[in-house]
Steps between C-alpha positions, in 0.01 A plus 500: 500500500785732583666437161170573324473835679862580415444415134185712483681792663789484253266456203291804594803718579675402178199557274395820675851649497535415130174680424610800706835516319342487154215738578669761718879470454531536122613814319460593139270261319570216736831415340687566823384361836685673783477210743404134476404403857425132420870430448571581865188326625588179312857486635397590856225234492753233397741606773230500767287200395733298276461364146154359578360851450597505127155387370338797676758732343432352155124544531542854634727587206248352255219706649713818499625467140228333293233778497750738339589251224148472358497642145299423184789343309307185402168328538573389858658802671425380854656159447793663323553740789464221757764296319755782502390601851578148618840516334570838656390369842733206461793728415421733792464211743821321412718805436365771733423259784676164475828609336528802729425271796773263383749787489385620843557155652836467325649832605307593815391162640204483734564829674296815469654830391653573839842636401637758260694228316180305441331815368779558249500133398123511460519797265798383292468120500125434534295770330690611189522177298136387550379851410699509177428139399129515577445811289704362209285186490176698531600729211574196286167342595297818442677561169402150382142565610489840335460695824823698457534718193830653407571794273673404178742791524608444861444134576811446713454824696136425575579143590771603744274769647214258562733236640685738732181668627340162573814368671526813717132474590563141615805613693297780656248247625765269643679789666209648696277197557732217606674678794160628615328161498797312647542744788130492585482120479807450719442420866823682587364836394344694787139584416463741787727799521622650826532846348138540388524877500777468237272279291214751511738788431652312205156421356390864528828621346468251214149619412599867511821453299334275242216747435753779475729308262218397264304824492720787609875486560678223311822542697313362801606155375838564667324533834334165429849354471589650839180366652579154364843505664348608835240221481773244427700626798228535762226254400518138384544319168127450454425871514801577278384261225142629529631856458693406183197320356261785580736760350547291187127446447409865561755630249427221254127570486561877496742468208255277316239776537742761366568683827774513756875562494570219251260623231774598253518581127490137382352181638841335505659785697212486746537125543877503547490797739234329710694174519826674588329681786323188629817294475710768676244539776437129540862387499595769752211414730549125469873514566468732801212296646686171457824648635309616805353149534847348462640729769214419737542127431876523551445697823249240622740216415784684671287553811406132497864402459603732784217359712619143436864592558405681821303197614795272428735742674273515803481121503879479478539761775249313713692179441828669588341651809373158605842352439664773705255434784503120486735243648631292212488167685176503695292741290398709803603859571870570549671702772488818292125485461462401863675823611286713266175332602574526871580873476177559307284303746675654798414851376140391436474354850615834644243693296215262586608437863486127425720206607751321280655160563812324381597133500855379439523128422829309525548139387659305784846354426473575131879506453514140615214417261700635205809313613316169514255521211676748271407843374254372238291335770552809712352717227202265466448519873500882491244503218270257681513696827436836332208364297349360820536832683369689201189283495427594860576872458257588223359849573580752223642739761744239640849429365733204534861561398836329511689683773832313495649166399255278695297778659160625386297799614125556501356853524143509634343850497211562739557165673548425869441124530844413369575207730210287374603571140863412579399180680288400202795553266735303725255210530438483125873489429548222751212310340697496172729247668807591301772266636786675680763268646720794599244658737575473871138554602274328244510230234352734243554857381365751752498877537539758774290814475531840663198731508451863589200735484534877523261796481754759383493868576633786293878521514559126553695290251414168336840362599373481859242242388772295330729518807225390738385218271856384461533499877184286524649256246817478712284419802324225302834345406634538850191322631581184302387588147190371322285749686357853489586800715314832493576859596214752517588865562361851435775743404472853623584801288866596498608862533 
């Protein structure tokens, strides 16, 4: 159903635009058509919908051409015209649409006209050859059918004039229609404009300048060039292509009616002057608009690249920070991070008038363990003990760190019941039943733990907590090891 609607849309647009071009865009006695819109519609339809749209283009071309070929040359003028109309439609379909589409795919690929290079390639590599070839074949066909009559005295001149005017009309259609339709069919083009006041101002300026250029001051066309540049700079590609199309159509129809700045002494001068202006305006606007799009795209890609690089850098910095804070063997915090964390929590405890506790854990007779079982087993023992303690100390505000060779420290902010926590840790480590033949007190690995809780006052130092906890650990060892000793004290402010 969608393809049927697309085919009907293309058919109607093709036939209607052909009728408009013949009826309203011809000068003289119809020998010169200033613009042939169906050429652009056929190519754009193939680019947007693919080759499956060609039957609709053929039928649209047949409807647009055939009525103007009816002439009483024989007994069956309608059939005669239909025959040559069908041939003309076939030429238009396969040259204007399919061949141009082939060139577009070959030189531009599947992309829309989103860069200045693509615009130049579109003009030079896609539009010129189909325009010239299509008109040459149509002249040959119409000459065979008797629809083109040439003066005996100037056959070559007339032939070249008809061919060149037709080819330029085809080119004119390609040039203003294809960028317009592609930009408006693209999902990348922004339909809504942030600077709406600029859009309204541009529309008002266009109307005023166009009326002035056609009816009053012909030099106003230079201001239309300036307006086109401003639109390309400050609005988007869709508005820029619409501006070029609107300017082209207004001047084309005005010139066909014998008015406006391009109504010159001869039809040929009028046609060439009009096309030069449209091409100059369009190419300038297209290139500026696409350059602006390229710059915005490059800026967006650069921002995305910077964002990704920044993310990777932050991840690397985070990893380095973690490495600098982590003990390489056990994976818990190292002494450096312990010192930093304790100072931070000590200051917070002073501000909040809250307690802070410290546990220092020492593995009993660990030197003898290393001597008997070796350092590899010793390392495994350290890892197992730290993982056990870490499992028991799980609050986000708590920290377990490696304090020395076989000593570990646990910082417990806003905690006072340190002895029960320490006893739990000691019991869990004993329950691991890690054999220790070198221990004088137990058959398995055990620990001694010193605990201290302080509610610090302003002016006190964190080193006092470490000294008192270390003293408690000494008491635990002096009491026979494999036990817990606690010191609880409230430091007063120092002068």
